[in-house]
C-alpha positions in Angstrom: 20.1 85.3 35.6 16.7 83.7 35.6 13.7 85.3 33.9 11.7 87.7 36.2 8.4 86.5 37.6 6.3 88.6 35.2 8.0 87.4 32.0 5.4 86.0 29.6 6.0 82.6 27.9 6.8 84.3 24.6 9.5 86.6 26.1 12.9 85.9 24.5 15.1 87.3 27.3 18.2 85.1 27.5 18.1 83.0 30.7 20.0 80.5 32.6 19.9 77.0 31.1 17.2 75.9 33.6 14.7 78.4 32.2 15.4 77.9 28.4 12.0 76.3 27.8 10.1 79.1 29.5 11.9 81.9 27.6 11.3 80.3 24.2 8.1 78.4 24.7 6.3 79.7 21.6 9.2 79.0 19.4 9.8 75.5 20.8 6.1 74.7 20.2 6.3 75.8 16.6 9.1 73.4 16.0 7.0 70.4 17.1 5.0 70.6 13.9 5.2 69.9 10.2 8.0 72.4 9.4 7.2 73.2 5.8 10.1 74.1 3.4 8.5 76.2 0.6 9.8 76.0 -2.9 11.1 79.2 -4.6 9.4 79.4 -8.0 11.2 81.0 -10.9 9.7 83.1 -13.7 10.4 82.5 -17.4 13.3 85.0 -17.3 14.9 83.1 -14.4 14.1 85.6 -11.7 12.2 84.7 -8.5 8.4 84.7 -9.3 7.3 86.6 -6.2 3.6 86.5 -7.1 3.6 82.8 -7.4 5.8 82.5 -4.3 3.2 84.4 -2.3 0.4 82.3 -3.7 2.1 79.1 -2.7 2.7 80.4 0.8 -1.0 81.2 1.2 -1.9 77.8 0.0 0.3 76.2 2.7 -1.3 78.4 5.3 -4.8 77.7 4.1 -3.9 74.0 4.2 -3.2 74.2 7.9 0.6 74.5 8.0 1.7 76.5 11.0 5.5 76.6 10.6 7.4 77.7 7.5 11.1 77.8 6.6 11.9 80.2 3.7 15.5 79.7 2.4 15.6 76.0 3.2 17.1 73.4 0.9 13.8 72.7 -0.8 13.8 76.5 -1.4 17.1 76.2 -3.3 19.0 78.2 -0.6 22.4 77.7 -2.2 21.2 78.7 -5.7 19.7 82.0 -4.5 21.6 85.3 -4.2 21.9 87.1 -0.9 19.3 89.6 -2.0 16.9 86.9 -3.2 17.2 85.2 0.2 16.5 88.4 2.0 13.5 89.0 -0.2 12.2 85.4 0.3 12.3 86.0 4.1 10.5 89.4 3.8 7.8 88.0 1.5 7.2 85.0 3.8 6.9 87.2 6.9 4.6 89.6 5.1 2.3 86.9 3.9 2.3 84.9 7.1 1.5 87.8 9.4 0.4 86.2 12.6 -0.9 83.0 11.1 2.2 80.9 11.5 5.8 80.8 12.8 8.6 81.6 10.4 12.0 79.8 10.8 14.3 81.6 8.4 17.2 79.7 6.9 20.6 81.3 7.2 24.2 80.2 6.5 27.4 80.5 4.5 30.2 82.3 6.2 29.7 83.7 9.7 29.3 87.4 8.7 26.8 86.5 6.0 24.8 84.2 8.3 24.8 86.9 11.0 23.6 89.6 8.6 20.8 87.3 7.4 19.8 86.4 11.0 19.6 90.1 11.9 17.7 90.9 8.7 15.2 88.2 9.6 14.9 89.6 13.2 14.4 93.1 11.9 11.5 92.0 9.7 9.7 90.1 12.4 11.1 86.6 12.5 11.6 85.0 15.9 13.7 82.0 14.8 16.5 81.1 12.4 17.7 77.7 11.1 21.5 77.6 10.5 22.4 75.5 7.5 25.1 72.8 7.9 28.5 74.5 7.2 29.7 73.5 3.8 33.4 74.3 4.4 35.5 71.2 3.5 37.3 71.2 6.8 34.8 71.3 9.7 36.2 70.5 13.1 34.0 69.6 16.1 35.2 72.7 18.0 34.9 74.8 14.9 31.3 73.7 14.5 30.5 74.9 18.0 32.3 78.2 17.4 30.4 78.8 14.1 27.0 78.3 15.6 27.8 80.2 18.8 28.9 83.2 16.8 25.6 83.3 15.0 23.5 82.6 18.2 25.4 85.2 20.2 24.6 87.8 17.5 20.9 87.4 17.8 20.2 86.4 21.5 16.6 87.3 21.2 16.0 84.7 18.4 15.5 81.0 18.7 18.3 79.3 16.8 18.1 75.8 15.2 21.2 74.1 13.9 20.8 71.8 10.9 22.8 68.7 11.6 23.8 66.6 8.6 27.2 65.5 9.8 27.2 61.9 11.1 30.5 62.4 12.8 29.4 65.2 15.1 28.9 63.9 18.6 25.9 64.9 20.7 28.3 66.2 23.4 29.2 69.1 21.1 25.6 70.2 20.8 25.3 70.0 24.6 28.3 72.3 24.7 26.7 74.7 22.3 23.4 74.6 24.3 25.1 75.3 27.6 26.7 78.4 26.1 23.7 79.7 24.1 20.2 79.4 25.8 18.7 80.6 22.5 19.7 77.4 20.7 16.4 75.7 21.2 16.0 73.0 18.6 17.8 70.8 16.2 17.0 69.8 12.6 18.6 66.3 12.5 19.2 65.0 9.0 21.5 62.0 9.4 19.8 58.9 7.9 20.3 56.7 10.9 17.6 56.3 13.5 19.9 54.6 16.0 22.5 57.3 15.7 19.8 59.9 16.1 18.6 58.3 19.3 22.1 58.3 20.8 22.9 61.8 19.6 19.7 63.2 21.1 20.3 61.6 24.4 24.0 62.6 24.5 23.0 66.2 23.7 20.0 66.4 26.0 16.8 64.9 24.9 14.7 67.4 26.8 17.0 70.4 26.3 16.2 70.7 22.6 13.2 70.3 20.3 14.1 67.5 17.9 12.9 68.0 14.3 13.3 65.0 12.0 15.1 66.7 9.1 14.7 63.9 6.6 10.9 64.5 6.3 8.1 62.0 6.2 10.1 58.8 5.2 12.1 59.0 8.5 9.5 60.7 10.7 8.0 57.5 12.2 11.4 56.1 13.3 12.7 59.4 14.5 9.5 60.1 16.5 9.9 56.7 18.2 13.3 58.0 19.4 12.3 61.4 20.6 11.5 63.7 17.6 8.4 65.8 17.9 8.4 67.6 14.5 9.5 66.9 11.0 10.4 68.9 8.0 8.6 68.5 4.7 9.0 69.5 1.0 6.1 67.2 0.0 3.8 69.5 2.0 4.1 72.0 -0.8 2.0 69.6 -3.0 -0.7 68.3 -0.6 -0.5 69.8 2.9 -3.1 67.4 4.3 -1.0 64.3 3.8 1.9 65.6 5.9 -0.5 66.9 8.6 -2.2 63.5 8.8 1.1 61.9 9.4 2.0 64.2 12.3 -1.4 63.7 13.9 -1.0 60.0 13.8 2.5 60.2 15.3 1.3 62.5 18.0 -1.4 60.1 19.0 1.0 57.2 19.0 -0.8 55.5 16.1 2.1 54.2 14.2 0.1 51.9 11.9 -1.8 55.0 10.7 1.4 56.9 10.2 2.8 54.0 8.2 -0.3 54.1 6.0 0.6 57.6 5.1 4.2 56.5 4.7 3.1 54.0 2.1 1.2 56.7 0.2 4.2 58.9 -0.1 6.9 56.2 -0.5 7.4 56.4 -4.3 7.3 60.1 -4.4 10.0 60.3 -1.7 12.0 57.6 -3.4 12.1 59.7 -6.6 13.3 62.7 -4.5 16.0 60.6 -2.8 17.4 58.9 -5.9 21.0 59.6 -7.0 22.0 61.1 -3.7 18.9 63.3 -3.6 19.8 65.0 -7.0 16.1 65.5 -7.7 15.0 66.4 -4.2 13.7 69.8 -5.3 13.0 68.9 -8.9 10.3 66.3 -8.0 8.4 68.7 -5.8 8.4 71.4 -8.4 7.4 68.9 -11.1 4.4 67.9 -9.0 3.4 71.5 -8.5 3.8 72.2 -12.2 1.6 69.2 -13.0 -1.1 70.8 -10.8 -0.7 74.2 -12.5 0.7 75.9 -9.4 4.2 76.9 -10.6 6.8 76.4 -13.3 9.0 73.3 -13.1 12.2 75.5 -13.5 15.1 74.8 -11.1 18.5 76.4 -11.0 21.8 74.5 -11.4 23.2 72.3 -10.0 19.6 70.9 -10.0 18.1 69.8 -13.3 14.5 69.3 -14.6 13.2 65.8 -14.8 13.2 63.8 -18.1 9.8 63.1 -19.6 9.2 59.6 -18.3 9.7 60.7 -14.7 7.6 63.8 -15.2 4.6 61.5 -16.1 5.1 59.4 -13.0 5.3 62.4 -10.7 2.2 63.9 -12.4 0.3 60.7 -11.8 1.2 60.6 -8.1 0.2 64.2 -7.6 -3.1 63.7 -9.5 -3.9 60.7 -7.3 -3.2 62.7 -4.1 -5.3 65.7 -5.2 -8.4 63.6 -6.0 
């Protein structure tokens, strides 16, 4: 059934596939942005430091960020308890108010993901991102079933699968999208621009909003193939750098975007080293060097050794000048 004539662009009523963009227009627009993944700061006793978390969120908003993902990987999603993840979503929604869109990360087993999605909905979120299933035996059909179960449970929310599996074909996402009008975007995080270009076209380039899920280092190549947004952990440190890249990409000024790329290259290389072992650690180290939060991370992440701390601090200091 198509949306009635008086439906507003922000109405989330499920519709036939031809009206998907109309029903979720605001949510789709929010994905075509720098999608910030806030860190989750920890207090000296190991608990979540809620006061600092709120301060970091306000800093992102004041810096111009308009889409935030609590409970993303840079937020140490898999190291948080269920109640901590619920609380992170609540705090983000409270701090944001109407200033930005909130895309809450959910995942684990289907009942847990559904509970988290409903919790996010009940506290005012309008979108959820579904983390890549971590089950060791993920079939293509099972991937569709997993996401469909979550999307069907919250038809009023925009749903964004997080794709890290290079073996998943675009046809499976097309199948999911045909069954679930509220699957509106994709966070694509396979480090292969050619594969992304093919996957997006096989799935439906215009059907979904494509978010480059490997952040600033891959944003220029992914934008050239159809992405219109990108995720960022670096944005926690200096929001203006990430925002300057997306503005350059939107205007088609790839030389300017690559100038930004050059500025952030070493920082992102440190994050990506050793199979991204220090992905979160480097961001928190930079924030710690600026006096914004403690460097503490939870296992299996580990704090940086002293020589790398000094290098990260120098990079952050140069950016903040």
